PLY file of the C-alpha trace (Angstrom):
ply
format ascii 1.0
element vertex 156
property float x
property float y
property float z
element edge 155
property int vertex1
property int vertex2
end_header
0.27 -0.08 -0.10
1.51 3.34 -1.13
1.67 7.02 0.59
-0.84 9.03 -1.50
1.95 11.22 -2.64
-0.30 14.01 -4.39
-2.28 15.48 -1.43
1.25 16.13 0.65
2.24 17.97 -2.52
-1.06 19.67 -2.71
-1.03 20.24 1.06
2.66 21.87 1.05
1.88 23.87 -1.93
-1.35 25.53 -0.58
0.79 25.84 3.30
3.31 28.04 1.26
0.34 30.16 -0.14
-1.69 30.58 2.84
2.06 31.06 4.62
2.67 34.03 2.10
-0.89 35.31 2.55
-0.98 35.92 6.27
2.69 37.30 5.49
1.82 39.77 3.23
-1.68 40.77 5.02
0.70 41.08 8.16
3.04 43.55 6.20
0.11 45.64 5.02
-1.70 46.05 8.45
1.58 47.15 9.90
2.77 49.71 7.20
-1.01 50.80 7.60
-0.71 51.35 11.23
2.64 52.71 11.48
1.18 55.61 8.88
-1.99 56.02 11.20
0.20 56.23 14.30
3.18 58.89 12.15
0.16 61.26 10.88
-1.89 60.48 14.28
-2.47 63.39 17.17
-3.59 62.46 21.04
-6.38 63.32 22.79
-8.13 62.62 26.08
-11.24 60.46 25.42
-13.66 59.28 27.76
-15.46 55.86 26.93
-19.18 56.33 26.61
-19.40 52.64 25.58
-17.89 49.58 24.54
-19.81 47.42 21.66
-20.07 43.97 20.05
-18.36 44.84 16.48
-17.17 40.68 15.78
-18.34 37.59 16.90
-17.07 34.53 15.77
-17.13 30.75 16.43
-13.64 29.54 18.30
-13.66 25.77 19.38
-17.32 25.89 19.58
-17.37 28.52 21.77
-18.54 32.40 20.61
-15.79 35.23 21.01
-16.91 38.59 21.12
-14.70 41.26 19.97
-15.55 44.54 21.55
-14.46 48.12 20.70
-14.43 51.12 22.69
-16.84 54.29 21.71
-15.21 57.78 23.12
-15.69 60.93 22.86
-13.15 63.59 23.25
-12.49 67.10 21.71
-10.50 68.08 18.94
-7.79 71.21 19.27
-10.66 73.72 18.00
-13.45 72.44 20.65
-15.31 70.56 18.06
-16.38 67.13 19.86
-16.27 63.83 18.33
-17.53 60.91 18.92
-16.76 57.39 17.36
-16.11 53.69 17.36
-12.50 52.43 17.86
-11.15 50.76 14.76
-9.48 48.15 17.08
-11.07 46.00 19.79
-10.23 42.63 21.78
-11.67 40.00 24.25
-11.87 40.75 27.14
-13.08 44.50 26.12
-10.08 46.68 25.94
-11.58 49.32 28.76
-14.96 50.23 30.46
-17.65 53.01 29.73
-16.93 56.10 31.96
-12.88 55.34 31.88
-10.89 58.34 30.52
-8.13 57.03 27.77
-5.60 58.62 25.45
-6.78 57.79 22.09
-5.23 58.53 18.55
-6.76 60.18 15.96
-6.54 61.24 12.21
-6.93 64.87 12.09
-7.89 64.63 8.28
-10.68 62.25 9.94
-11.33 62.37 13.61
-13.83 59.49 13.46
-10.53 56.93 12.67
-9.71 56.34 16.25
-7.69 54.15 18.32
-6.96 53.35 21.95
-3.05 54.68 22.60
-2.25 52.02 24.45
-2.81 48.32 25.53
-4.21 45.65 22.94
-6.39 47.32 21.08
-3.82 49.55 19.93
-2.27 50.26 16.20
0.26 47.93 15.86
-0.38 44.56 17.29
-2.41 42.65 14.72
0.34 42.99 11.48
3.38 41.61 13.30
0.95 39.21 14.51
-0.47 38.23 10.86
3.63 38.02 10.24
3.83 35.43 12.75
1.27 33.18 11.60
2.47 33.46 8.49
6.03 32.86 8.81
4.66 29.91 10.95
2.66 28.32 8.17
5.23 29.00 5.37
7.79 26.50 7.93
4.82 24.19 7.48
4.62 23.92 3.92
8.26 24.04 3.43
8.67 20.88 5.65
5.48 19.55 4.22
7.33 19.90 0.41
10.50 18.70 1.83
8.56 15.47 3.14
7.38 15.11 -0.52
10.69 15.53 -1.98
12.21 12.74 0.56
9.78 10.69 -0.20
9.24 11.23 -3.72
12.06 11.87 -5.12
14.99 10.37 -2.55
13.03 7.23 -1.35
11.43 6.63 -4.40
7.89 5.85 -2.66
5.33 4.99 -5.64
2.56 7.34 -5.44
0 1
1 2
2 3
3 4
4 5
5 6
6 7
7 8
8 9
9 10
10 11
11 12
12 13
13 14
14 15
15 16
16 17
17 18
18 19
19 20
20 21
21 22
22 23
23 24
24 25
25 26
26 27
27 28
28 29
29 30
30 31
31 32
32 33
33 34
34 35
35 36
36 37
37 38
38 39
39 40
40 41
41 42
42 43
43 44
44 45
45 46
46 47
47 48
48 49
49 50
50 51
51 52
52 53
53 54
54 55
55 56
56 57
57 58
58 59
59 60
60 61
61 62
62 63
63 64
64 65
65 66
66 67
67 68
68 69
69 70
70 71
71 72
72 73
73 74
74 75
75 76
76 77
77 78
78 79
79 80
80 81
81 82
82 83
83 84
84 85
85 86
86 87
87 88
88 89
89 90
90 91
91 92
92 93
93 94
94 95
95 96
96 97
97 98
98 99
99 100
100 101
101 102
102 103
103 104
104 105
105 106
106 107
107 108
108 109
109 110
110 111
111 112
112 113
113 114
114 115
115 116
116 117
117 118
118 119
119 120
120 121
121 122
122 123
123 124
124 125
125 126
126 127
127 128
128 129
129 130
130 131
131 132
132 133
133 134
134 135
135 136
136 137
137 138
138 139
139 140
140 141
141 142
142 143
143 144
144 145
145 146
146 147
147 148
148 149
149 150
150 151
151 152
152 153
153 154
154 155
């Protein structure tokens, strides 16, 4: 009984493609976050609410991602209320707290907490690390395929 070699090859190629995709997305997120932080300004904001934005099924349980809604004043006195671009589980803060936020002066509704797990710059590196791990699995799978198919000449 032979080892089915085509699925091993396909799995390796798919893992390489998936890993490359995660690395690419992580670099895009990282670049966008660095640009946001570079051009952003900071303000002290009041957290007026924490809302559920994403609910995902993870390991059979619902996982909720909580995004703060903040209210702060711009230097010209205009008051802005906006939902943060990033969220976490558990909730990154609670209503009534005062938090330092970063906002885009060109669009003050683009806002994020300045510190903590829901601040800019967290997702990009995580995706790059995940992508590198998947790339490693893909490379090991292809090395296994080469070893079995070409070196040991295991029939398909």
